[in-house]
N, CA, C and O atoms as a DFTB+ gen file, in Angstrom:
440 C
 N C O
     1  1      24.910       4.111       7.315
     2  2      23.734       4.892       6.941
     3  2      23.322       4.599       5.509
     4  3      22.129       4.551       5.208
     5  1      24.291       4.400       4.619
     6  2      23.952       4.133       3.228
     7  2      23.200       2.830       3.061
     8  3      22.272       2.754       2.256
     9  1      23.587       1.788       3.814
    10  2      22.882       0.517       3.670
    11  2      21.442       0.631       4.159
    12  3      20.538       0.024       3.584
    13  1      21.230       1.409       5.221
    14  2      19.861       1.619       5.696
    15  2      19.068       2.405       4.668
    16  3      17.897       2.111       4.425
    17  1      19.701       3.407       4.059
    18  2      19.016       4.200       3.030
    19  2      18.711       3.336       1.818
    20  3      17.624       3.427       1.247
    21  1      19.662       2.497       1.421
    22  2      19.417       1.617       0.282
    23  2      18.256       0.672       0.583
    24  3      17.429       0.407      -0.290
    25  1      18.188       0.160       1.820
    26  2      17.081      -0.724       2.192
    27  2      15.758       0.018       2.085
    28  3      14.772      -0.540       1.603
    29  1      15.727       1.279       2.532
    30  2      14.495       2.053       2.487
    31  2      14.082       2.373       1.064
    32  3      12.892       2.524       0.789
    33  1      15.042       2.480       0.153
    34  2      14.724       2.770      -1.239
    35  2      14.344       1.519      -2.008
    36  3      13.836       1.607      -3.126
    37  1      14.582       0.374      -1.430
    38  2      14.260      -0.894      -2.076
    39  2      12.758      -1.105      -2.017
    40  3      12.170      -1.110      -0.936
    41  1      12.132      -1.280      -3.180
    42  2      10.676      -1.416      -3.196
    43  2      10.221      -2.839      -2.912
    44  3       9.018      -3.097      -2.863
    45  1      11.156      -3.774      -2.722
    46  2      10.786      -5.147      -2.434
    47  2      10.411      -5.270      -0.963
    48  3      11.227      -4.976      -0.089
    49  1       9.187      -5.701      -0.682
    50  2       8.784      -5.812       0.721
    51  2       9.526      -6.933       1.426
    52  3       9.868      -7.947       0.818
    53  1       9.773      -6.740       2.724
    54  2      10.425      -7.811       3.461
    55  2       9.442      -8.968       3.653
    56  3       8.235      -8.822       3.460
    57  1       9.990     -10.105       4.035
    58  2       9.165     -11.319       4.136
    59  2       8.045     -11.185       5.157
    60  3       6.982     -11.782       4.985
    61  1       8.265     -10.406       6.228
    62  2       7.214     -10.218       7.225
    63  2       5.999      -9.522       6.623
    64  3       4.863      -9.886       6.929
    65  1       6.227      -8.526       5.772
    66  2       5.111      -7.817       5.150
    67  2       4.394      -8.694       4.128
    68  3       3.168      -8.657       4.025
    69  1       5.151      -9.472       3.381
    70  2       4.555     -10.321       2.348
    71  2       3.626     -11.363       2.960
    72  3       2.569     -11.664       2.404
    73  1       4.018     -11.905       4.093
    74  2       3.254     -13.013       4.681
    75  2       2.108     -12.556       5.585
    76  3       1.326     -13.383       6.054
    77  1       2.001     -11.256       5.833
    78  2       0.966     -10.760       6.747
    79  2      -0.425     -10.811       6.125
    80  3      -0.596     -10.687       4.912
    81  1      -1.392     -10.994       6.979
    82  2      -2.797     -10.840       6.625
    83  2      -3.295      -9.614       7.377
    84  3      -2.929      -9.399       8.532
    85  1      -4.126      -8.813       6.727
    86  2      -4.685      -7.625       7.375
    87  2      -6.194      -7.841       7.455
    88  3      -6.953      -7.398       6.593
    89  1      -6.604      -8.531       8.513
    90  2      -8.003      -8.895       8.672
    91  2      -8.668      -8.204       9.860
    92  3      -9.894      -8.106       9.917
    93  1      -7.863      -7.726      10.806
    94  2      -8.393      -7.095      12.017
    95  2      -7.687      -5.757      12.249
    96  3      -6.647      -5.495      11.645
    97  1      -8.241      -4.914      13.114
    98  2      -7.534      -3.669      13.459
    99  2      -6.130      -3.931      14.036
   100  3      -5.204      -3.163      13.775
   101  1      -5.973      -4.986      14.799
   102  2      -4.651      -5.322      15.345
   103  2      -3.677      -5.687      14.219
   104  3      -2.515      -5.282      14.240
   105  1      -4.165      -6.458      13.232
   106  2      -3.333      -6.797      12.066
   107  2      -2.889      -5.532      11.348
   108  3      -1.731      -5.404      10.950
   109  1      -3.824      -4.595      11.186
   110  2      -3.551      -3.344      10.488
   111  2      -2.492      -2.538      11.235
   112  3      -1.585      -1.981      10.616
   113  1      -2.602      -2.473      12.557
   114  2      -1.612      -1.760      13.353
   115  2      -0.233      -2.370      13.220
   116  3       0.763      -1.659      13.083
   117  1      -0.181      -3.694      13.262
   118  2       1.095      -4.395      13.129
   119  2       1.671      -4.186      11.726
   120  3       2.877      -3.986      11.579
   121  1       0.835      -4.231      10.711
   122  2       1.292      -4.000       9.340
   123  2       1.880      -2.593       9.206
   124  3       2.943      -2.416       8.612
   125  1       1.185      -1.592       9.759
   126  2       1.673      -0.213       9.671
   127  2       3.036      -0.063      10.347
   128  3       3.915       0.621       9.823
   129  1       3.213      -0.692      11.494
   130  2       4.508      -0.619      12.187
   131  2       5.614      -1.230      11.331
   132  3       6.693      -0.654      11.196
   133  1       5.343      -2.388      10.760
   134  2       6.364      -3.040       9.921
   135  2       6.616      -2.256       8.638
   136  3       7.757      -2.147       8.189
   137  1       5.554      -1.709       8.049
   138  2       5.709      -0.891       6.843
   139  2       6.589       0.317       7.173
   140  3       7.485       0.665       6.404
   141  1       6.331       0.947       8.309
   142  2       7.089       2.126       8.710
   143  2       8.564       1.804       8.947
   144  3       9.429       2.652       8.725
   145  1       8.849       0.592       9.394
   146  2      10.245       0.172       9.545
   147  2      10.933       0.109       8.191
   148  3      12.108       0.456       8.067
   149  1      10.205      -0.329       7.187
   150  2      10.778      -0.466       5.848
   151  2      10.842       0.874       5.116
   152  3      11.828       1.164       4.438
   153  1       9.810       1.682       5.248
   154  2       9.746       2.978       4.561
   155  2       9.370       4.069       5.568
   156  3       8.240       4.557       5.562
   157  1      10.318       4.450       6.431
   158  2      10.012       5.450       7.463
   159  2       9.529       6.762       6.843
   160  3      10.077       7.238       5.849
   161  1       8.500       7.328       7.449
   162  2       7.981       8.615       7.008
   163  2       7.019       8.552       5.831
   164  3       6.409       9.565       5.489
   165  1       6.868       7.405       5.208
   166  2       6.007       7.302       4.026
   167  2       4.535       7.506       4.392
   168  3       3.835       8.266       3.723
   169  1       4.067       6.845       5.433
   170  2       2.645       6.920       5.791
   171  2       2.243       8.357       6.156
   172  3       1.231       8.843       5.651
   173  1       3.005       9.053       7.019
   174  2       2.615      10.442       7.311
   175  2       2.614      11.336       6.059
   176  3       1.742      12.190       5.905
   177  1       3.588      11.135       5.172
   178  2       3.646      11.924       3.936
   179  2       2.420      11.631       3.072
   180  3       1.809      12.551       2.530
   181  1       2.062      10.363       2.943
   182  2       0.891       9.979       2.157
   183  2      -0.370      10.602       2.767
   184  3      -1.209      11.143       2.047
   185  1      -0.497      10.525       4.090
   186  2      -1.676      11.077       4.768
   187  2      -1.740      12.598       4.649
   188  3      -2.824      13.175       4.576
   189  1      -0.582      13.236       4.630
   190  2      -0.534      14.690       4.462
   191  2      -0.951      15.083       3.042
   192  3      -1.718      16.027       2.853
   193  1      -0.442      14.353       2.050
   194  2      -0.735      14.675       0.654
   195  2      -2.141      14.243       0.237
   196  3      -2.747      14.859      -0.639
   197  1      -2.658      13.185       0.864
   198  2      -3.975      12.640       0.511
   199  2      -4.802      12.425       1.786
   200  3      -5.070      11.284       2.162
   201  1      -5.204      13.505       2.448
   202  2      -5.885      13.373       3.743
   203  2      -7.275      12.749       3.661
   204  3      -7.816      12.337       4.686
   205  1      -7.858      12.668       2.484
   206  2      -9.222      12.145       2.356
   207  2      -9.290      10.648       2.073
   208  3     -10.374      10.115       1.836
   209  1      -8.149       9.962       2.093
   210  2      -8.181       8.515       1.861
   211  2      -8.806       7.806       3.062
   212  3      -8.513       8.126       4.214
   213  1      -9.661       6.852       2.770
   214  2     -10.226       6.017       3.831
   215  2      -9.158       5.031       4.299
   216  3      -8.103       4.912       3.676
   217  1      -9.429       4.335       5.381
   218  2      -8.462       3.334       5.850
   219  2      -8.295       2.214       4.817
   220  3      -7.190       1.706       4.629
   221  1      -9.382       1.830       4.152
   222  2      -9.283       0.798       3.111
   223  2      -8.430       1.287       1.940
   224  3      -7.624       0.530       1.398
   225  1      -8.608       2.554       1.549
   226  2      -7.810       3.115       0.455
   227  2      -6.343       3.243       0.860
   228  3      -5.444       3.056       0.040
   229  1      -6.116       3.559       2.115
   230  2      -4.744       3.643       2.623
   231  2      -4.073       2.286       2.565
   232  3      -2.924       2.178       2.139
   233  1      -4.783       1.245       2.993
   234  2      -4.222      -0.112       2.930
   235  2      -3.882      -0.472       1.495
   236  3      -2.800      -0.993       1.224
   237  1      -4.800      -0.198       0.575
   238  2      -4.568      -0.508      -0.832
   239  2      -3.354       0.261      -1.348
   240  3      -2.507      -0.314      -2.031
   241  1      -3.260       1.539      -1.034
   242  2      -2.139       2.380      -1.449
   243  2      -0.820       1.759      -0.983
   244  3       0.127       1.646      -1.763
   245  1      -0.761       1.358       0.287
   246  2       0.469       0.797       0.840
   247  2       0.825      -0.539       0.196
   248  3       1.994      -0.797      -0.090
   249  1      -0.161      -1.376      -0.031
   250  2       0.109      -2.671      -0.655
   251  2       0.584      -2.499      -2.095
   252  3       1.469      -3.226      -2.547
   253  1       0.009      -1.557      -2.809
   254  2       0.469      -1.280      -4.177
   255  2       1.895      -0.732      -4.123
   256  3       2.727      -1.095      -4.954
   257  1       2.180       0.130      -3.163
   258  2       3.532       0.673      -3.004
   259  2       4.548      -0.447      -2.821
   260  3       5.676      -0.357      -3.305
   261  1       4.145      -1.493      -2.125
   262  2       5.031      -2.634      -1.898
   263  2       5.127      -3.556      -3.107
   264  3       5.895      -4.518      -3.097
   265  1       4.351      -3.267      -4.148
   266  2       4.425      -4.069      -5.367
   267  2       3.527      -5.289      -5.374
   268  3       3.715      -6.188      -6.193
   269  1       2.551      -5.336      -4.472
   270  2       1.638      -6.474      -4.444
   271  2       0.784      -6.505      -5.704
   272  3       0.332      -5.465      -6.184
   273  1       0.571      -7.687      -6.229
   274  2      -0.338      -7.902      -7.356
   275  2      -1.769      -7.984      -6.817
   276  3      -1.976      -8.136      -5.613
   277  1      -2.738      -7.884      -7.702
   278  2      -4.149      -7.920      -7.309
   279  2      -4.474      -9.165      -6.483
   280  3      -5.141      -9.070      -5.453
   281  1      -4.012     -10.315      -6.927
   282  2      -4.312     -11.556      -6.196
   283  2      -3.667     -11.547      -4.809
   284  3      -4.250     -12.067      -3.858
   285  1      -2.472     -10.964      -4.682
   286  2      -1.807     -10.885      -3.386
   287  2      -2.541      -9.914      -2.458
   288  3      -2.649     -10.157      -1.256
   289  1      -3.039      -8.821      -3.020
   290  2      -3.818      -7.866      -2.228
   291  2      -5.087      -8.535      -1.718
   292  3      -5.438      -8.401      -0.546
   293  1      -5.768      -9.249      -2.591
   294  2      -6.997      -9.951      -2.208
   295  2      -6.719     -10.940      -1.073
   296  3      -7.468     -11.009      -0.098
   297  1      -5.649     -11.692      -1.214
   298  2      -5.268     -12.679      -0.193
   299  2      -4.937     -11.991       1.127
   300  3      -5.386     -12.433       2.185
   301  1      -4.168     -10.930       1.076
   302  2      -3.743     -10.212       2.284
   303  2      -4.929      -9.605       3.021
   304  3      -4.986      -9.635       4.250
   305  1      -5.878      -9.053       2.265
   306  2      -7.023      -8.375       2.873
   307  2      -8.223      -9.295       3.106
   308  3      -9.197      -8.902       3.747
   309  1      -8.145     -10.516       2.584
   310  2      -9.250     -11.455       2.763
   311  2     -10.490     -11.052       1.986
   312  3     -11.614     -11.227       2.456
   313  1     -10.276     -10.503       0.780
   314  2     -11.394     -10.078      -0.065
   315  2     -11.247     -10.682      -1.455
   316  3     -10.202     -11.239      -1.791
   317  1     -12.288     -10.569      -2.248
   318  2     -12.277     -11.107      -3.612
   319  2     -11.444     -10.224      -4.534
   320  3     -11.309      -9.021      -4.310
   321  1     -10.891     -10.837      -5.569
   322  2     -10.114     -10.081      -6.566
   323  2     -10.957      -8.978      -7.197
   324  3     -10.458      -7.881      -7.449
   325  1     -12.239      -9.266      -7.454
   326  2     -13.115      -8.242      -8.038
   327  2     -13.244      -7.031      -7.113
   328  3     -13.329      -5.895      -7.580
   329  1     -13.257      -7.276      -5.816
   330  2     -13.318      -6.170      -4.857
   331  2     -12.054      -5.321      -4.929
   332  3     -12.111      -4.097      -4.812
   333  1     -10.916      -5.980      -5.124
   334  2      -9.655      -5.236      -5.263
   335  2      -9.707      -4.367      -6.510
   336  3      -9.303      -3.205      -6.475
   337  1     -10.209      -4.929      -7.628
   338  2     -10.298      -4.141      -8.868
   339  2     -11.209      -2.933      -8.685
   340  3     -10.880      -1.840      -9.147
   341  1     -12.349      -3.112      -8.020
   342  2     -13.243      -1.979      -7.763
   343  2     -12.569      -0.939      -6.868
   344  3     -12.696       0.263      -7.099
   345  1     -11.863      -1.402      -5.861
   346  2     -11.157      -0.493      -4.956
   347  2     -10.055       0.268      -5.685
   348  3      -9.848       1.456      -5.438
   349  1      -9.351      -0.414      -6.578
   350  2      -8.315       0.249      -7.376
   351  2      -8.942       1.340      -8.246
   352  3      -8.380       2.426      -8.390
   353  1     -10.087       1.049      -8.814
   354  2     -10.773       2.039      -9.663
   355  2     -11.174       3.269      -8.836
   356  3     -10.942       4.402      -9.255
   357  1     -11.771       3.043      -7.673
   358  2     -12.178       4.159      -6.810
   359  2     -10.971       4.975      -6.354
   360  3     -11.033       6.204      -6.309
   361  1      -9.873       4.298      -6.016
   362  2      -8.669       4.997      -5.580
   363  2      -8.100       5.839      -6.728
   364  3      -7.657       6.967      -6.509
   365  1      -8.110       5.303      -7.930
   366  2      -7.632       6.060      -9.097
   367  2      -8.437       7.338      -9.278
   368  3      -7.874       8.406      -9.521
   369  1      -9.754       7.226      -9.159
   370  2     -10.635       8.393      -9.284
   371  2     -10.323       9.420      -8.197
   372  3     -10.230      10.618      -8.468
   373  1     -10.164       8.938      -6.968
   374  2      -9.919       9.841      -5.840
   375  2      -8.580      10.571      -5.996
   376  3      -8.437      11.711      -5.555
   377  1      -7.611       9.915      -6.619
   378  2      -6.298      10.522      -6.839
   379  2      -6.251      11.337      -8.129
   380  3      -5.198      11.845      -8.515
   381  1      -7.410      11.457      -8.795
   382  2      -7.526      12.219     -10.050
   383  2      -6.606      11.698     -11.152
   384  3      -6.045      12.475     -11.925
   385  1      -6.459      10.384     -11.211
   386  2      -5.656       9.772     -12.263
   387  2      -6.528       9.533     -13.492
   388  3      -7.730       9.306     -13.359
   389  1      -5.936       9.581     -14.692
   390  2      -6.734       9.432     -15.902
   391  2      -7.401       8.060     -16.030
   392  3      -8.492       7.945     -16.589
   393  1      -6.740       7.021     -15.511
   394  2      -7.328       5.675     -15.547
   395  2      -6.621       4.788     -14.533
   396  3      -5.600       5.166     -13.959
   397  1      -7.175       3.620     -14.327
   398  2      -6.633       2.689     -13.337
   399  2      -5.254       2.183     -13.740
   400  3      -4.454       1.820     -12.878
   401  1      -4.966       2.155     -15.035
   402  2      -3.678       1.643     -15.508
   403  2      -2.497       2.466     -15.006
   404  3      -1.379       1.956     -14.940
   405  1      -2.724       3.720     -14.653
   406  2      -1.632       4.581     -14.188
   407  2      -1.448       4.534     -12.668
   408  3      -0.512       5.136     -12.141
   409  1      -2.318       3.836     -11.972
   410  2      -2.284       3.818     -10.509
   411  2      -0.974       3.255      -9.964
   412  3      -0.360       3.871      -9.093
   413  1      -0.539       2.115     -10.452
   414  2       0.675       1.488      -9.926
   415  2       1.890       2.388     -10.118
   416  3       2.702       2.539      -9.205
   417  1       2.019       2.986     -11.297
   418  2       3.164       3.864     -11.561
   419  2       3.118       5.100     -10.666
   420  3       4.142       5.527     -10.133
   421  1       1.933       5.666     -10.508
   422  2       1.764       6.849      -9.660
   423  2       2.210       6.549      -8.231
   424  3       2.980       7.303      -7.636
   425  1       1.716       5.441      -7.694
   426  2       2.043       5.085      -6.305
   427  2       3.503       4.699      -6.180
   428  3       4.149       5.055      -5.194
   429  1       4.035       3.987      -7.145
   430  2       5.434       3.603      -7.125
   431  2       6.346       4.826      -7.086
   432  3       7.356       4.838      -6.382
   433  1       5.978       5.852      -7.851
   434  2       6.778       7.074      -7.913
   435  2       6.577       7.996      -6.721
   436  3       7.385       8.894      -6.484
   437  1       5.509       7.780      -5.974
   438  2       5.200       8.663      -4.838
   439  2       6.237       8.495      -3.748
   440  3       6.153       9.152      -2.710
């Protein structure tokens, strides 16, 4: 049980999550299943605490939780880096954070 708990507390995403692309609803479903294997219960807790997040904001939240950099998020979602920066800004506002610089720490600690 301890090794499983240690794996769940490890913020390093497994190779399957790192290599995934989230371009279609099917991709998103598969990503959520794999994310849930790594961090069971995280998605329902996030949805309970932040019920107003859009699906795009949820994806961004999860990718930041996994430690993805802006360029990795852009690659995974098939969008431009500038779009990721705008999305990060909107998510920071929605979470009532003082600025975008605190977003990664907030999500990491969540």
